C-alpha positions in Angstrom: -29.0 25.2 73.9 -26.1 24.5 71.5 -22.9 25.6 73.1 -20.4 24.6 70.4 -20.2 23.4 66.8 -17.5 21.6 64.8 -17.4 20.5 61.1 -15.8 17.1 60.4 -13.8 17.2 57.1 -15.3 15.2 54.3 -14.0 11.7 54.1 -12.7 11.7 57.6 -15.5 9.5 59.0 -15.7 5.8 58.5 -18.3 4.9 55.9 -20.0 2.6 58.4 -19.2 3.4 62.0 -18.7 0.6 64.5 -21.1 -0.2 67.3 -19.6 0.0 70.7 -19.2 -3.2 72.7 -21.4 -3.5 75.7 -19.5 -2.4 78.9 -18.4 -5.1 81.2 -19.8 -5.4 84.7 -16.5 -4.0 86.1 -16.8 -1.0 83.7 -20.4 -0.3 84.7 -19.4 -0.5 88.4 -16.5 1.9 87.8 -18.8 4.4 86.1 -21.4 4.2 88.9 -18.7 4.5 91.6 -17.2 7.5 89.9 -20.4 9.4 90.5 -20.9 10.3 86.9 -24.6 9.8 86.9 -25.0 11.8 90.1 -23.2 14.8 88.5 -25.5 15.1 85.5 -28.2 17.0 87.3 -25.8 19.1 89.2 -23.9 20.3 86.1 -27.1 21.4 84.4 -28.5 23.0 87.5 -25.3 25.1 87.7 -25.9 26.3 84.2 -29.6 27.1 84.6 -29.0 30.6 86.0 -26.9 31.6 82.9 -29.2 29.9 80.5 -32.3 31.5 81.8 -30.7 34.9 81.3 -30.2 34.2 77.6 -33.6 32.5 77.2 -35.8 34.5 79.4 -37.0 36.6 76.4 -37.1 33.7 74.0 -39.3 31.1 75.6 -41.6 30.8 78.6 -41.7 27.4 80.3 -44.9 26.1 81.9 -44.1 24.8 85.3 -47.7 23.6 86.1 -47.0 20.2 84.7 -44.6 19.6 87.6 -47.5 19.2 90.0 -48.5 15.8 88.6 -46.9 14.0 91.6 -44.0 11.8 92.1 -44.2 10.0 88.7 -42.8 12.9 86.7 -40.1 13.7 89.3 -38.6 10.3 88.9 -39.5 9.1 92.4 -40.7 5.5 93.2 -44.5 5.0 93.1 -46.0 2.4 95.5 -48.7 0.1 94.1 -51.3 -1.2 96.5 -51.7 -5.0 97.1 -55.1 -4.9 95.4 -53.5 -3.8 92.2 -50.9 -6.6 92.4 -53.7 -9.1 92.9 -55.6 -7.7 89.9 -52.6 -8.2 87.7 -52.0 -11.7 88.9 -55.7 -12.7 88.2 -55.5 -11.2 84.7 -52.4 -13.2 83.8 -54.0 -16.4 85.0 -57.1 -15.7 82.9 -54.9 -15.3 79.8 -53.2 -18.6 80.5 -50.0 -17.3 78.9 -48.2 -20.7 79.4 -50.4 -22.4 76.9 -50.8 -19.3 74.6 -48.9 -20.9 71.7 -50.8 -24.2 71.7 -53.1 -24.5 68.7 -56.4 -26.4 68.6 -56.6 -29.2 66.0 -59.6 -28.9 63.8 -61.1 -27.2 60.7 -60.6 -23.5 60.1 -64.0 -22.1 59.3 -62.6 -19.0 57.5 -59.9 -19.9 55.0 -58.3 -17.7 52.3 -57.3 -20.5 50.0 -53.8 -20.1 48.5 -53.2 -17.1 50.7 -52.8 -19.4 53.7 -49.9 -21.4 52.0 -47.3 -22.5 54.6 -43.6 -21.9 54.0 -41.2 -24.1 55.9 -38.8 -21.1 56.4 -38.9 -17.3 56.2 -36.3 -17.5 53.4 -38.8 -19.3 51.2 -41.5 -16.7 51.8 -41.1 -14.1 49.0 -43.1 -11.4 50.8 -41.2 -11.8 54.1 -37.8 -12.0 52.4 -38.3 -9.0 50.2 -39.5 -6.9 53.2 -36.4 -7.8 55.2 -34.1 -7.1 52.4 -35.6 -3.7 51.8 -35.4 -2.7 55.5 -31.8 -3.9 55.8 -30.9 -2.0 52.7 -32.6 1.2 54.0 -30.9 0.8 57.4 -27.5 0.4 55.9 -28.0 3.4 53.6 -29.0 5.5 56.6 -26.0 4.4 58.6 -23.5 4.9 55.7 -21.5 8.2 55.7 -20.4 9.0 52.1 -17.1 10.8 51.4 -19.2 13.6 49.9 -21.4 14.0 53.0 -21.1 17.2 55.1 -20.8 16.1 58.8 -21.3 18.4 61.7 -20.8 17.7 65.4 -22.7 19.9 67.9 -23.0 19.7 71.6 -26.3 20.6 73.2 -28.1 20.6 76.6 -30.8 18.2 75.5 -32.5 16.7 72.5 -34.8 19.0 70.6 -38.4 18.1 69.8 -39.8 18.8 66.3 -38.3 18.6 62.8 -34.6 19.3 62.3 -33.1 20.5 59.0 -30.3 17.9 59.4 -30.2 14.1 59.7 -29.0 13.0 63.1 -26.7 10.1 62.5 -26.0 9.2 66.1 -25.9 10.7 69.6 -23.6 10.4 72.5 -24.5 11.2 76.1 -21.9 13.3 78.0 -22.2 13.3 81.7 -21.1 16.9 82.3 -22.5 20.0 80.8 -20.4 20.6 77.5 -18.9 24.0 77.0 -16.5 23.7 74.1 -15.0 21.2 71.6 -12.4 20.7 69.0 -12.1 18.1 66.2 -8.8 16.2 65.8 -7.5 13.4 63.6 -4.6 12.2 65.7 -4.6 8.3 65.2 -5.1 7.5 68.9 -6.1 3.9 68.0 -3.6 3.2 65.3 -3.6 3.8 61.5 -2.8 7.0 59.7 -5.7 9.1 60.8 -8.5 9.2 63.4 -11.9 10.9 63.8 -12.2 12.2 67.3 -13.8 15.1 69.2 -12.3 16.7 72.3 -14.9 18.1 74.7 -14.5 20.6 77.5 -17.1 20.8 80.2 -17.9 22.0 83.7 -15.4 19.4 85.0 -11.6 20.1 85.1 -11.0 17.5 82.4 -11.0 17.1 78.6 -12.8 14.1 77.2 -11.9 12.7 73.8 -14.6 10.7 72.0 -14.3 8.4 69.0 -16.8 9.7 66.4 -16.6 6.4 64.5 -18.2 4.4 67.3 -21.9 4.4 67.9 -23.5 3.9 71.4 -20.3 4.5 73.2 -20.7 5.2 76.9 -17.2 6.3 77.8 -14.6 8.5 76.2 -11.6 6.8 74.7 -9.3 9.2 76.7 -9.6 11.7 79.5 -7.0 14.4 80.0 -6.7 15.5 83.6 -9.7 15.4 85.9 -10.5 14.5 89.5 -8.5 11.6 91.0 -10.4 11.4 94.3 -13.3 13.2 95.9 -14.0 12.8 99.6 -17.1 14.0 101.3 -16.5 15.6 104.7 -18.8 16.2 107.6 -21.8 18.5 107.2 -20.8 22.1 106.9 -17.4 21.4 105.5 -16.2 21.5 101.9 -15.6 18.3 99.9 -12.0 17.4 99.7 -10.9 17.0 96.0 -7.6 15.5 94.8 -6.8 16.2 91.1 -4.8 14.1 88.6 -1.3 15.2 87.9 -1.1 18.4 85.8 -4.9 18.6 85.6 -7.0 21.8 85.4 -8.7 22.6 88.6 -11.8 24.2 87.2 -14.1 24.2 84.1 -12.5 23.9 80.6 -13.8 26.8 78.6 -11.8 26.6 75.3 -10.0 24.1 73.2 -7.8 24.3 70.1 -6.2 21.5 68.0 -3.0 22.0 66.1 -3.6 20.4 62.7 0.1 20.4 61.9 1.4 18.9 65.1 -1.6 16.5 65.2 -0.9 15.2 68.7 -1.1 18.7 70.3 -4.2 20.1 71.9 -4.5 23.4 73.9 -7.0 24.0 76.6 -8.2 27.2 78.4 -9.7 27.0 81.8 -11.5 29.0 84.5 -8.5 28.2 86.7 -6.6 31.0 84.8 -4.3 28.4 83.2 -3.6 27.5 79.6 -2.3 23.9 79.1 -0.7 22.1 76.1 -1.5 18.4 75.9 0.1 15.5 74.0 -3.0 13.4 73.2 -0.8 10.5 72.0 0.4 10.0 75.6 -2.4 11.7 77.5 0.0 13.9 79.3 0.2 17.7 79.8 3.5 19.0 78.4 3.2 22.8 79.1 1.3 24.8 81.7 1.1 28.6 81.3 -0.1 31.0 83.9 0.1 34.4 82.2 -3.6 35.4 82.9 -5.1 36.7 86.1 -8.7 35.6 85.4 -10.7 32.9 83.6 -9.2 32.0 80.2 -12.1 31.8 77.7 -10.5 31.0 74.3 -7.4 29.7 72.6 -6.3 29.5 69.0 -3.2 28.2 67.1 -1.8 30.3 64.2 -2.4 28.7 60.8 1.1 29.4 59.5 3.5 29.8 62.5 2.4 26.5 63.9 3.6 26.6 67.6 2.2 30.1 68.2 -0.9 30.2 70.4 -3.3 33.0 71.2 -5.3 33.1 74.5 -8.1 35.5 75.5 -9.2 36.0 79.1 -11.7 37.7 81.4 -8.8 39.8 82.6 -9.3 42.0 79.5 -6.2 40.8 77.7 -5.1 38.7 74.7 -1.7 37.0 75.0 0.4 35.4 72.2 2.9 32.8 73.3 5.3 30.5 71.4 5.2 26.9 72.4 8.9 26.6 71.6 9.7 29.1 74.4 6.8 29.0 76.9 8.9 30.8 79.5 9.0 34.0 77.4 6.4 36.6 78.6 5.0 36.7 75.1 3.0 39.6 73.6 0.0 41.2 75.2 -2.9 43.2 73.9 -5.3 45.0 76.3 -9.0 45.2 75.5 -11.8 46.9 77.3 -14.1 43.9 78.1 -14.1 40.2 78.7 -12.9 38.1 75.8 -15.5 35.8 74.3 -13.8 34.4 71.2 -10.8 34.9 69.0 -9.7 33.7 65.5 -6.6 34.0 63.3 -7.1 35.3 59.8 -6.6 32.2 57.5 -5.5 34.5 54.7 -3.0 36.6 56.6 -0.7 35.1 59.2 -0.1 38.4 60.9 -3.8 39.2 61.7 -6.4 38.1 64.2 -9.7 39.3 65.6 -11.1 39.2 69.1 -14.8 39.4 70.0 -15.8 40.9 73.4 -18.6 40.8 75.9 -19.5 44.4 75.3 -20.6 43.6 71.6 -17.4 44.9 69.9 -14.9 43.1 67.6 -11.3 44.3 67.4 -8.7 43.4 64.8 -5.0 43.3 65.5 -1.7 43.1 63.5 1.2 41.2 65.0 3.7 43.6 63.3 2.5 46.4 65.5 2.9 44.3 68.7 5.4 45.0 71.4 6.7 42.9 74.3 7.0 46.0 76.5 4.2 45.7 79.1 4.1 49.5 79.5 3.3 50.2 75.8 -0.2 49.4 74.5 -0.7 48.0 71.0 -3.6 49.7 69.2 -6.1 47.7 67.2 -6.2 47.8 63.4 -10.0 48.4 63.7 -12.7 48.5 66.3 -16.2 47.3 65.2 -19.3 47.9 67.2 -20.9 44.7 65.9 -23.8 43.8 68.2 -25.9 45.1 71.0 -24.9 42.3 73.3 -21.9 39.9 73.8 -20.3 38.5 70.6 -20.0 34.9 71.6 -18.5 33.5 68.4 -16.7 34.6 65.2 -15.7 32.6 62.1 -13.5 33.6 59.1 -14.6 32.2 55.7 -11.8 29.8 54.7 -12.2 30.6 50.9 -13.1 34.3 50.7 -10.6 36.7 52.2 -12.0 39.4 54.6 -15.4 37.7 55.1 -16.1 37.3 58.8 -19.2 35.9 60.5 -20.3 37.1 64.0 -22.9 35.6 66.3 -24.3 37.3 69.4 -26.7 36.8 72.3 -28.7 39.6 70.7 -30.0 36.7 68.5 -28.4 38.1 65.3 -25.8 36.7 62.9 -23.9 39.2 60.8 -21.5 38.9 57.9 -18.8 41.6 57.5 -16.3 42.7 54.8 -13.1 43.6 56.6 -11.3 44.9 53.5 -8.6 47.5 54.2 -9.4 47.3 58.0 -12.6 49.2 57.3 -15.4 46.8 58.3 -18.8 47.1 56.6 -21.8 44.9 57.3 -22.9 43.0 54.3 -26.0 41.2 55.7 -27.7 40.8 59.1 -30.0 37.9 59.9 -32.0 36.5 62.8 -31.7 32.7 62.3 -34.4 32.0 64.9 -31.8 30.2 67.0 -32.3 32.3 70.1 -29.1 33.9 71.6 -26.3 32.7 69.3 -23.4 31.0 71.0 -21.6 29.4 68.1 -21.0 30.1 64.3 -18.7 28.2 62.1 -18.0 28.2 58.3 -17.3 24.8 56.7 -13.8 24.1 55.3 -15.2 21.9 52.5 -18.2 24.0 51.6 -16.9 27.5 52.6 -20.2 29.4 52.2 -22.2 27.1 54.5 -22.4 28.6 57.9 -23.5 26.5 60.9 -25.3 28.3 63.7 -26.2 27.2 67.2 -27.9 29.0 70.1 -30.1 29.0 73.1 -33.1 27.3 71.4 -31.0 24.2 70.8 -31.7 23.9 67.1 -28.8 23.7 64.6 -29.3 26.0 61.7 -27.4 25.9 58.4 -27.2 29.1 56.3 -26.1 29.0 52.7 -24.6 32.5 52.8 -24.0 32.6 49.1 -27.7 32.6 48.5 -27.8 36.2 49.8 -27.5 38.6 46.9 -25.1 41.0 48.7 -22.7 38.1 49.6 -22.8 36.7 46.1 -22.1 40.1 44.6 -19.0 40.7 46.7 -17.6 37.2 47.1 -19.3 35.2 44.4 -16.0 34.9 42.5 -14.7 32.7 45.4 -17.6 30.2 45.0 -15.6 28.2 42.5 -13.6 26.9 45.5 -16.7 25.7 47.2 -17.0 21.9 47.3 -20.3 20.2 46.7 -22.1 19.6 50.0 
């Protein structure tokens, strides 16, 4: 399954990413001692129950193959002494120690000039040209052009079969990934960086450098477990957390593109935290929710203002300049799945819910009085199941995409707070967990779901979308 998607702005990636240095012996020992490898299976097993609920109607898995014995289960297989002796006898017969020795004598079958000997590979035109071509092709595949559209997605496992995208490189994350946010804070010097922050089943936020290939460790970890002690059988494991860390899974992330060192995180521990990624420290902890916090989002115009949505059926707006203020609260009738600010109107935002509805709100109608309830600008019964993800089109005002576990993706025209469905599509991605419009190519919509395949939809190719919003296509960059 694909749990989150993020577009990387064009030109942000290094043309040729660096290859990571091999970890030292000390670093390898540190990773092993941390128990990172041991937790991989546990994290995915914890998610199996939820995933099977989404996928039960999509795919049936054949468990008969698991009966092949210990080999497939990863256990050691003992070889008999007879097999070892057979291998030894075979190697003696091949006489590998003298394999390269050549007999002097006349070759009976010669090809004339075709057997010409070249003192070095550089002098062999066939060998040289072949190497040059391969090197050129490899470099071309590795190079990221400033005009390339780059997407990062986090998934449970690699997908077999053809993809409609070229996978440049992959990074293995030890914990099950739940959310992510791209950021360009220059953590390693220079003017800008190219990083991805990832939240997982662990109480930490990992930050990975996207310009490094084959990296085995994040360049920074915010919070997390400092020490874990196993107690006697029947007793819970004792866990000590790092200072100001979350104490449960990180469910949502938001980067502030104006204050580029600021990252917000939402957690199942009911807290919202503001991090300074330049120092790796938590600067603000907010506890205004009474249940898991699922999503956070910074306002595009009033830069320190942050929205948070929770399973306590509320959305709260807080100002980072005065975190002690109670903020403004909106009550909804279901668990919050996702939320998004309108990039064309600083006063408006939308919230998607577990019951399949999407609600729009206007800040100007908000009140700080906890006894008075702010009514939504509109309520849209968008899907038959949970609306896991929403995305505003950055170029065309009032164009909103919604994705749901009912396997459908829909495009809506929200003009005049009277939503109307423009087009509905089943992208064959299974239950949809993430949708995202591109900033550089605004009518390209990335879709990820339970089947683990990334889908790219050129929404402008739909006649209804082109008819209503085609006049905004002039702003679309070439992809």
